[in-house]
C-alpha positions in Angstrom: -55.6 -75.2 -19.9 -54.3 -73.7 -23.2 -50.9 -74.0 -24.9 -48.2 -71.5 -24.1 -45.8 -71.3 -26.9 -43.1 -68.7 -27.1 -40.7 -67.1 -29.6 -37.9 -65.9 -27.4 -35.3 -65.4 -30.1 -38.1 -63.3 -31.6 -38.2 -61.7 -28.2 -41.5 -63.4 -27.4 -41.9 -66.1 -24.8 -45.0 -68.3 -25.0 -44.8 -70.4 -21.8 -46.5 -73.6 -20.7 -47.6 -74.6 -17.2 -46.5 -78.2 -18.1 -43.4 -79.6 -16.4 -42.3 -82.0 -19.2 -39.8 -80.5 -21.6 -38.0 -81.6 -24.8 -35.4 -79.7 -26.9 -36.0 -79.3 -30.6 -33.9 -77.8 -33.4 -35.5 -75.5 -35.9 -34.7 -75.4 -39.6 -32.5 -72.4 -38.8 -30.4 -74.3 -36.2 -31.9 -72.6 -33.2 -32.5 -74.7 -30.1 -36.1 -74.7 -29.0 -37.3 -76.0 -25.6 -40.4 -78.1 -26.0 -42.9 -78.1 -23.2 -46.0 -80.2 -22.8 -49.3 -78.6 -22.0 -52.5 -80.3 -21.1 -53.5 -83.3 -23.1 -56.6 -81.7 -24.5 -55.6 -78.3 -25.8 -53.4 -78.3 -28.8 -53.2 -76.2 -32.0 -56.6 -77.5 -33.3 -58.3 -76.6 -30.1 -56.8 -73.1 -30.1 -58.0 -72.6 -33.7 -61.4 -73.9 -32.8 -61.7 -71.5 -29.8 -60.7 -68.6 -32.2 -58.6 -66.7 -29.6 -55.1 -66.5 -28.2 -54.8 -64.7 -24.9 -51.4 -63.0 -24.5 -50.2 -61.6 -21.2 -47.4 -59.1 -21.1 -45.9 -56.1 -19.3 -46.1 -52.6 -20.7 -43.1 -51.3 -22.6 -41.9 -50.2 -26.0 -40.5 -53.7 -26.9 -43.5 -55.6 -25.5 -46.8 -53.8 -25.8 -48.3 -50.4 -25.5 -51.4 -48.5 -26.6 -50.9 -45.7 -29.1 -53.9 -43.6 -30.0 -56.1 -46.7 -29.7 -53.7 -48.8 -31.7 -51.7 -51.7 -30.2 -48.0 -51.6 -30.8 -44.8 -53.1 -29.5 -42.3 -55.4 -31.2 -43.3 -58.5 -29.3 -47.0 -57.7 -29.7 -46.7 -57.4 -33.4 -44.9 -60.7 -33.7 -47.6 -62.4 -31.6 -50.2 -60.8 -33.7 -48.6 -62.2 -36.8 -48.5 -65.7 -35.2 -52.2 -65.4 -34.3 -53.0 -64.3 -37.8 -51.2 -67.3 -39.2 -53.4 -69.5 -37.0 -56.5 -67.7 -38.1 -57.4 -66.6 -34.6 -57.7 -63.2 -32.8 -55.2 -62.1 -30.2 -56.3 -60.7 -26.9 -53.8 -58.9 -24.7 -53.8 -58.8 -20.9 -51.4 -56.3 -19.5 -50.0 -57.3 -16.1 -48.4 -55.2 -13.4 -45.3 -57.3 -12.9 -43.8 -60.7 -13.7 -45.4 -62.3 -10.6 -48.8 -61.5 -12.0 -47.8 -63.0 -15.4 -46.8 -66.2 -13.6 -50.0 -66.2 -11.6 -52.2 -65.9 -14.7 -50.2 -68.6 -16.4 -50.5 -71.0 -13.5 -54.2 -70.4 -13.2 -54.7 -71.1 -16.9 -56.1 -67.7 -17.7 -53.8 -67.0 -20.6 -52.2 -68.7 -23.6 -49.1 -66.7 -24.2 -46.7 -64.8 -22.1 -44.6 -62.1 -23.9 -41.6 -60.4 -22.4 -38.1 -59.5 -23.3 -35.9 -62.6 -22.8 -33.3 -64.7 -24.6 -35.0 -66.2 -27.5 -36.5 -69.6 -27.9 -39.8 -71.3 -28.8 -41.5 -73.7 -26.4 -44.1 -76.2 -27.4 -45.3 -79.6 -26.2 -43.5 -82.5 -27.9 -46.8 -84.5 -27.8 -48.5 -81.7 -29.8 -46.8 -82.3 -33.1 -49.1 -80.1 -35.1 -48.5 -77.1 -32.9 -44.8 -77.8 -32.6 -44.4 -78.1 -36.4 -46.5 -75.0 -37.0 -44.3 -72.9 -34.7 -41.1 -74.2 -36.1 -42.1 -73.7 -39.7 -43.8 -70.3 -39.1 -41.0 -68.6 -37.2 -38.2 -66.7 -39.1 -35.4 -64.8 -37.4 -36.2 -61.9 -39.6 -39.5 -61.4 -37.9 -37.9 -59.1 -35.2 -36.6 -56.6 -37.7 -39.7 -56.8 -39.8 -41.9 -56.0 -36.8 -39.7 -53.1 -35.8 -39.7 -51.7 -39.3 -43.5 -52.0 -39.5 -43.8 -50.1 -36.2 -41.4 -47.4 -37.3 -43.3 -46.9 -40.5 -46.6 -46.6 -38.7 -45.2 -44.1 -36.3 -43.6 -41.9 -38.9 -44.4 -42.1 -42.7 -47.7 -43.8 -42.4 -48.9 -42.1 -39.3 -51.5 -39.8 -40.9 -52.6 -39.8 -44.5 -53.5 -36.2 -45.3 -53.1 -33.4 -47.7 -51.0 -30.6 -46.3 -52.6 -27.2 -46.4 -51.2 -23.9 -45.4 -51.7 -23.0 -41.7 -53.1 -19.7 -42.9 -55.5 -19.6 -45.8 -55.6 -15.8 -46.3 -53.5 -13.8 -43.8 -54.4 -10.4 -45.4 -58.1 -11.3 -45.4 -57.9 -12.6 -41.8 -59.0 -16.2 -42.8 -57.2 -19.0 -41.1 -59.1 -21.8 -42.8 -62.3 -22.7 -44.6 -63.7 -23.8 -41.2 -63.3 -20.7 -39.2 -67.0 -20.2 -38.8 -67.3 -23.7 -37.3 -64.5 -23.1 -34.8 -66.2 -19.9 -33.8 -69.5 -21.6 -33.3 -68.4 -24.7 -31.3 -65.5 -23.0 -29.4 -68.1 -21.0 -27.5 -69.5 -24.1 -25.9 -66.1 -25.0 -24.4 -65.1 -21.4 -23.7 -62.1 -21.5 -26.0 -60.7 -18.9 -28.2 -61.8 -20.1 -31.7 -58.2 -19.6 -32.9 -57.0 -22.1 -30.3 -59.4 -24.7 -31.8 -58.1 -23.8 -35.2 -54.5 -24.3 -34.1 -55.4 -27.7 -32.7 -57.1 -28.7 -35.9 -54.1 -27.8 -37.9 -51.9 -29.9 -35.7 -54.4 -32.8 -36.1 -55.1 -32.8 -39.8 -53.6 -29.7 -41.4 -57.2 -28.7 -42.2 -57.7 -31.8 -44.4 -61.3 -33.1 -43.7 -60.4 -36.4 -45.3 -57.3 -37.1 -43.1 -57.0 -40.6 -41.6 -54.4 -42.0 -39.3 -53.1 -45.6 -39.3 -54.9 -46.1 -36.0 -58.2 -45.2 -37.6 -58.7 -41.6 -36.4 -60.6 -39.6 -39.1 -61.4 -36.1 -40.2 -60.4 -32.6 -39.2 -60.1 -33.3 -35.5 -58.9 -36.9 -35.9 -61.8 -38.6 -34.1 -61.5 -42.3 -33.4 -64.5 -44.4 -34.4 -64.8 -45.7 -30.9 -64.8 -42.1 -29.6 -67.4 -41.2 -32.2 -69.6 -43.9 -30.9 -69.2 -42.6 -27.4 -70.0 -39.1 -28.5 -73.0 -40.1 -30.5 -71.4 -39.2 -33.9 -72.4 -41.5 -36.7 -69.3 -43.1 -38.2 -70.5 -42.1 -41.7 -70.3 -38.5 -40.5 -66.6 -38.6 -39.4 -65.4 -36.8 -42.5 -68.2 -34.2 -42.4 -66.4 -31.0 -41.2 -69.1 -29.7 -38.9 -70.0 -33.0 -37.4 -66.4 -33.7 -36.7 -65.7 -30.3 -35.1 -68.9 -30.6 -33.1 -67.9 -34.0 -31.8 -64.4 -32.7 -30.9 -65.8 -29.8 -28.9 -68.0 -32.3 -27.0 -65.0 -34.5 -26.3 -63.0 -31.4 -25.2 -65.8 -30.5 -22.8 -65.6 -34.0 -21.3 -61.9 -33.7 -20.8 -62.4 -30.2 -19.2 -64.8 -31.8 -16.7 -62.3 -34.7 -16.1 -59.7 -32.1 -15.1 -62.0 -29.8 -13.2 -59.6 -30.1 -10.2 -57.2 -27.8 -12.1 -58.6 -24.4 -11.2 -56.5 -22.3 -13.5 -58.1 -22.2 -17.0 -55.0 -21.8 -19.0 -53.3 -24.7 -17.2 -56.4 -26.9 -17.5 -56.4 -26.3 -21.2 -52.8 -27.6 -21.5 -53.9 -30.8 -19.7 -56.9 -31.1 -22.0 -54.8 -30.8 -25.1 -52.3 -33.3 -23.7 -55.1 -35.8 -22.9 -56.7 -35.3 -26.3 -53.4 -36.5 -27.8 -52.0 -39.0 -25.3 -55.0 -40.1 -23.2 -56.1 -38.7 -19.8 -55.0 -41.9 -18.0 -51.4 -41.4 -19.0 -51.6 -37.7 -18.0 -53.0 -38.7 -14.6 -50.0 -41.1 -14.2 -47.6 -38.2 -14.9 -49.5 -36.0 -12.4 -49.2 -38.7 -9.7 -45.4 -38.9 -10.3 -45.0 -35.1 -10.2 -47.0 -34.9 -6.9 -44.9 -37.7 -5.4 -41.7 -35.9 -6.2 -43.0 -32.6 -4.7 -43.8 -30.9 -8.0 -47.0 -29.1 -8.8 -49.4 -31.7 -10.4 -51.6 -28.9 -11.7 -48.8 -27.1 -13.5 -48.1 -28.3 -17.1 -44.4 -27.2 -17.0 -44.0 -29.6 -14.0 -46.1 -32.5 -15.2 -44.8 -32.4 -18.8 -41.4 -33.5 -17.5 -43.0 -36.6 -16.2 -44.9 -37.2 -19.3 -41.5 -37.5 -21.0 -40.3 -39.8 -18.3 -43.1 -42.2 -18.9 -40.9 -43.6 -21.7 -38.3 -44.7 -19.2 -38.7 -48.1 -17.4 -37.9 -46.8 -14.0 -41.0 -44.6 -14.4 -43.5 -46.6 -16.4 -42.8 -49.6 -14.2 -43.3 -47.6 -11.0 -46.1 -48.9 -8.8 -47.7 -45.5 -8.8 -48.1 -45.6 -12.6 -51.4 -47.4 -13.5 -51.2 -47.3 -17.3 -47.6 -48.2 -18.2 -45.4 -46.9 -21.1 -46.2 -43.8 -23.0 -44.6 -42.1 -26.0 -44.6 -38.8 -24.1 -42.4 -36.8 -26.4 -45.1 -36.6 -29.0 -47.7 -35.4 -26.5 -45.4 -32.7 -25.0 -44.5 -31.5 -28.6 -48.2 -31.6 -29.5 -49.1 -29.1 -26.7 -46.2 -26.9 -27.5 -46.9 -26.7 -31.2 -50.5 -25.8 -30.7 -49.7 -23.1 -28.2 -47.1 -21.7 -30.5 -49.4 -21.7 -33.5 -52.2 -20.2 -31.4 -49.9 -17.3 -30.4 -49.4 -16.7 -34.1 -53.1 -16.8 -34.8 -54.1 -14.4 -32.0 -53.7 -11.3 -34.1 -56.2 -12.6 -36.7 -59.4 -10.6 -36.9 -61.5 -12.8 -39.2 -64.4 -11.4 -41.3 -66.4 -14.4 -40.0 -66.0 -13.3 -36.4 -69.4 -12.8 -34.8 -71.1 -14.6 -37.7 -72.2 -18.2 -37.1 -73.5 -20.0 -40.1 -74.5 -23.2 -38.4 -77.4 -23.8 -36.2 -78.8 -20.5 -34.7 -78.1 -19.7 -31.1 -79.5 -17.3 -28.5 -77.6 -14.1 -28.0 -74.6 -14.5 -25.7 -73.8 -11.4 -23.7 -70.5 -12.8 -22.4 -67.3 -11.7 -24.0 -66.1 -14.0 -26.8 -62.5 -13.8 -25.7 -60.9 -16.0 -23.1 -57.6 -16.0 -21.4 -56.2 -19.1 -23.1 
């Protein structure tokens, strides 16, 4: 059984399954409840194991996944504590508080993090651990974690050079990569200008763009996604390789939403999933269906994507993947559609000319109702 220590003033509660408690006062005057754990798992044992296991509930203050990056005020504080111990932090997201307690009682986790009045708990017979927690914790950690999160989600979200959304309007050139959009959009049956509009939203046509979560290149491919798609990580900044991988990923998302028969609507769901994750979009679809709305119409489902930021929705039993920053995803789809509408009049000199790998003649029309 491992130690459960919690910073509840820091909004984090690390609980113990022990029944013996002792109150301790920190250097800041805060009252801490001390709890004993097992006799054989203290600070040194945790550091030797190299891992802290944190259980929590999904939410903006606790923990959520954002483009493959773990965020949440309490998570960030726990991560700092794990870093201070020199161990990695693993997160187990539970459905409800009952599951949290069950995991704690069964000894499956080390930390439980959820919003609660703040205090730190540690076994009084574990002096090294208790002292470590007391000396490590600072009340300012809450504001620091929130400030870090805000910076990541705004200023530091994506490092990129900003290029014009239209390279040469008179010459009919949207970007330097139009020929690549034309080539690879055919595989997914997209208007190439829609792919260009998505690329601008992702990177503003900067092939060296990188997000704080690690997404890279023109179409902001995550390293893990690149591995899945068979794209070498050293090729993430290569324009053609990046666009080719994005088209392959889009094709997978189109297949995942093949139950949406209307092509235009399916494309909206694909765009939303590219940004926010298909699992969250499926949650929103389930909520829409439950409430008698059309789960295959984006105008209906997008309202529930927004609602996934509200506790009464992301905590609903029908929702499998918890909290989502839905406003960004809804805005993402809207901006791409708006930009695509502005691009649709473009007749590029590259159109019909594909400078990448040769292809057999395609007798189908190269325009799609997107």
